[in-house]
N, C-alpha and C positions, 0 to 999 in steps of 0.2 A: 404790746400786741393786742389786737382787738379780739374780743371774745366771740366765738361762733354762736349763732342763735339756734342752730339745728345740729343735733347729734354731738357725740364726743368720741375721741380716740384716746387710747392709753397704750403704754408700752408694757408688754409682758416681760417677765424675767428671761424668757427664751429669745427675746429680741423681736418678736412679731408684734404687729399692731392691729388689734381688733377695733372695729368701728361699731357704734350702736346709736340708736335714736329712739325717741318716743313717738308713737303714733297710735291714735285711738285708745289712749289710756294704757298702752302696754309698751314695754321696752323691747325693741327688736334688735337683734344683732345681725351684722352683715353675714352672708352665708360663708364667708371665708375670712381668714386673717390676711393681713398685708405685710409685705416684706419691708416697706418703708412708711414712715409717717405721712409723707406727701401722697402716697397711693391711697392710704386710708382716708386722708382729708379730701381727696378727689372723689371718693365714692359717695360722700355725704351729700353734696349739692346735686348730684345726679339722682340720687334717691329722693331728695326733697322735690326736685322737678317732676319726677314720676308721680309723686303723691299729688301735687298740684294739678297735673294734667289728667289725673284719673287712671294712669297707666300702672300704678303700683299694685302689687299683689302680695299677700301675706306669705313670706317664705315658708311658714309652717303649715300652710293650708293643705298641702298634699301629702304631708308626712303621715306615715302609718305607725301607730304605736305598737309596742310589743306586749300590750296588756290583754291580748286575746286569750280567752280561756282555752285550756287544753281539753280536747274531747277525744 
């Protein structure tokens, strides 16, 4: 079997399949896990194409942290 050049998928003990990939020196995880390996594998080339087209955005860019001080 050929090795993929972009991203990786693995099987969790729960049976779900998370996908992840490196971009701009950081490891990014797909925003959801997938029910099947083929679904996780299908996510990666779409994300890679988004990066090459300039349509990719950081999934964590709009996240709000819970570190705000209590006042």
